C-alpha positions in Angstrom: 113.6 166.5 35.5 115.3 169.9 36.2 113.2 170.3 39.3 113.9 166.7 40.5 117.6 167.2 39.8 117.5 170.2 42.2 115.8 168.2 44.9 112.2 169.3 44.5 109.4 166.8 45.0 106.8 167.1 42.3 103.2 165.9 42.9 100.9 165.3 39.9 97.4 166.2 41.1 94.3 164.6 39.6 91.1 166.6 39.9 87.6 165.9 38.7 87.2 166.6 35.0 84.1 168.3 33.5 81.7 166.6 31.1 78.4 167.6 29.5 76.6 166.0 32.4 78.9 167.3 35.2 80.3 170.7 35.6 83.3 171.0 37.8 83.7 174.8 38.1 83.7 174.6 41.9 85.0 171.0 42.5 88.2 171.1 40.4 89.9 173.9 42.5 88.6 172.2 45.7 90.3 169.0 44.6 93.6 170.9 44.2 93.0 172.2 47.7 92.6 168.7 48.9 96.0 167.7 47.4 97.5 170.7 49.1 96.2 169.7 52.5 97.8 166.3 52.0 101.2 168.1 51.8 100.6 169.5 55.2 99.2 166.5 56.9 101.2 163.7 55.2 104.1 165.4 53.5 106.5 165.6 56.5 106.2 161.8 56.9 107.7 161.3 53.5 110.3 164.0 53.6 108.3 167.0 52.2 108.6 170.5 53.6 105.1 172.1 53.9 106.7 175.5 54.4 108.0 175.4 50.8 105.1 174.8 48.5 104.5 175.9 44.9 101.8 175.2 42.4 102.2 175.0 38.7 100.0 174.0 35.7 99.3 174.6 32.1 96.1 175.7 30.4 93.1 174.8 32.7 95.7 173.5 35.1 97.4 176.9 35.1 94.1 178.5 36.1 93.8 176.1 38.9 97.3 176.6 40.1 96.7 180.4 40.2 93.2 180.2 41.7 94.1 177.7 44.4 97.1 179.7 45.5 95.2 183.1 45.5 92.1 181.8 47.1 94.2 180.2 49.8 96.0 183.5 50.4 92.5 185.1 50.9 91.4 182.2 53.2 88.6 181.4 50.7 89.7 178.0 49.4 87.5 175.2 50.6 89.3 171.9 50.0 87.3 168.9 49.0 88.9 166.9 51.9 90.2 168.0 55.3 89.9 171.6 56.2 91.0 175.2 55.4 93.2 175.2 58.4 95.3 172.3 57.0 96.1 174.2 53.8 99.8 175.2 53.4 100.8 178.7 52.4 101.7 178.6 48.7 105.0 180.5 48.1 105.2 180.6 44.3 103.0 179.9 41.3 103.9 179.0 37.6 101.2 179.0 35.0 101.6 178.2 31.3 99.0 179.7 28.9 96.5 179.7 31.7 92.7 179.9 31.1 92.3 182.9 33.5 89.3 184.6 31.9 86.5 182.3 31.0 84.1 185.3 30.7 86.1 186.9 27.9 86.9 183.6 26.2 83.2 182.6 25.9 82.7 184.9 23.0 86.2 184.9 21.6 86.7 181.3 20.5 85.0 178.0 20.0 87.1 176.5 22.7 86.1 179.3 25.1 82.5 178.6 24.5 82.9 174.9 24.9 84.9 175.5 28.1 82.1 177.7 29.4 79.4 175.3 28.5 81.1 172.1 29.8 83.1 173.4 32.8 80.9 176.2 34.0 77.5 175.2 32.6 76.7 178.0 30.2 77.4 181.7 29.3 78.6 184.3 31.8 75.3 186.2 31.8 73.5 183.0 32.9 76.0 182.0 35.6 77.7 185.1 36.9 78.4 183.6 40.3 80.2 180.6 38.8 82.4 182.8 36.6 83.1 184.9 39.7 84.9 181.8 41.1 86.7 180.6 37.9 87.8 184.0 36.6 91.2 184.5 38.2 91.1 188.3 38.4 88.5 188.1 41.1 91.0 186.6 43.6 93.9 189.0 43.3 95.3 190.6 46.4 98.6 192.0 47.7 98.9 188.7 49.6 99.1 186.5 46.6 102.3 184.5 46.1 104.8 185.4 43.4 103.4 184.5 40.0 105.2 183.5 36.7 103.1 183.3 33.5 104.4 182.2 30.2 102.2 182.4 27.1 102.5 181.7 23.4 102.0 184.7 21.2 100.4 182.6 18.5 98.0 180.7 20.9 94.6 180.5 19.2 93.0 178.6 22.0 93.9 180.7 25.0 94.3 184.1 23.4 97.3 186.2 24.6 95.3 189.4 25.2 93.3 188.3 28.2 96.3 186.6 29.8 98.4 189.7 29.3 95.6 191.8 30.9 95.4 189.4 33.9 99.2 189.6 34.4 98.9 193.4 34.4 96.1 193.3 36.9 98.1 190.9 39.1 101.0 193.4 39.2 98.6 196.3 39.9 97.1 194.3 42.8 100.6 194.1 44.4 101.5 190.6 43.5 105.1 189.9 42.3 104.3 189.0 38.7 106.4 188.1 35.7 104.8 187.7 32.3 106.8 186.1 29.4 105.3 185.9 25.9 107.0 183.3 23.7 107.2 184.4 20.1 105.4 182.2 17.6 104.4 179.6 20.1 101.0 177.9 20.0 98.8 176.8 22.9 101.0 174.0 24.0 104.7 174.3 24.0 105.1 170.5 23.6 107.3 169.5 20.7 105.5 166.1 20.3 107.1 162.8 19.4 109.5 163.0 22.4 111.2 166.2 21.2 111.6 169.5 23.1 110.4 172.6 21.3 111.7 176.1 21.9 108.7 176.7 24.2 109.4 173.6 26.2 113.0 174.6 26.9 112.2 178.2 27.8 109.2 177.2 29.9 111.1 174.6 31.7 114.0 176.9 32.5 111.7 179.7 33.6 109.8 177.4 35.9 113.0 176.1 37.5 114.4 179.6 38.0 111.2 180.9 39.5 110.9 178.1 42.1 114.6 178.4 43.0 114.1 182.2 43.6 110.8 181.9 45.5 110.7 178.6 47.3 
């Protein structure tokens, strides 16, 4: 609602989900790319400005928001529809507790192993080229858009350490990066039952401020 109140259009992007029978390590980010090309080709007809585009997401969606933007900045994002030439330039990214390091997560938690098996197809040593695409550190450059990451300090699913390390690497690569760790917050900031938690309120305000500053 705060973004809508400020006049931003928000698109909810659906992408192909992984299953034990179908890994989507390459198609999920391509589907996000497809949605981005829609903004360029169809957006102006419904009042959208393809010169002011941001991506945002949480958890796996946070990884996709980061990777789609940074692959696009490197001209390495192949959308699952239309063409690279129809991708807009992403101007800002917001990611909540993003799954940026599947390689590290595989041996750190049960969720990390399940993520690797279902989303990628197995462990990093078996599929290094797949993890090369999904691990966000591999797509950093000085051309990446400004990035905001917020992360719960008590997250037991996406551990704070690798996310913190990625944020540091992003800064060192020359990307404007802000990392905010939320004390005591778990993997999701959702309060449940229609309530807003501390993490919800902070994450919402940070997101709005970031887009106001960078879009």
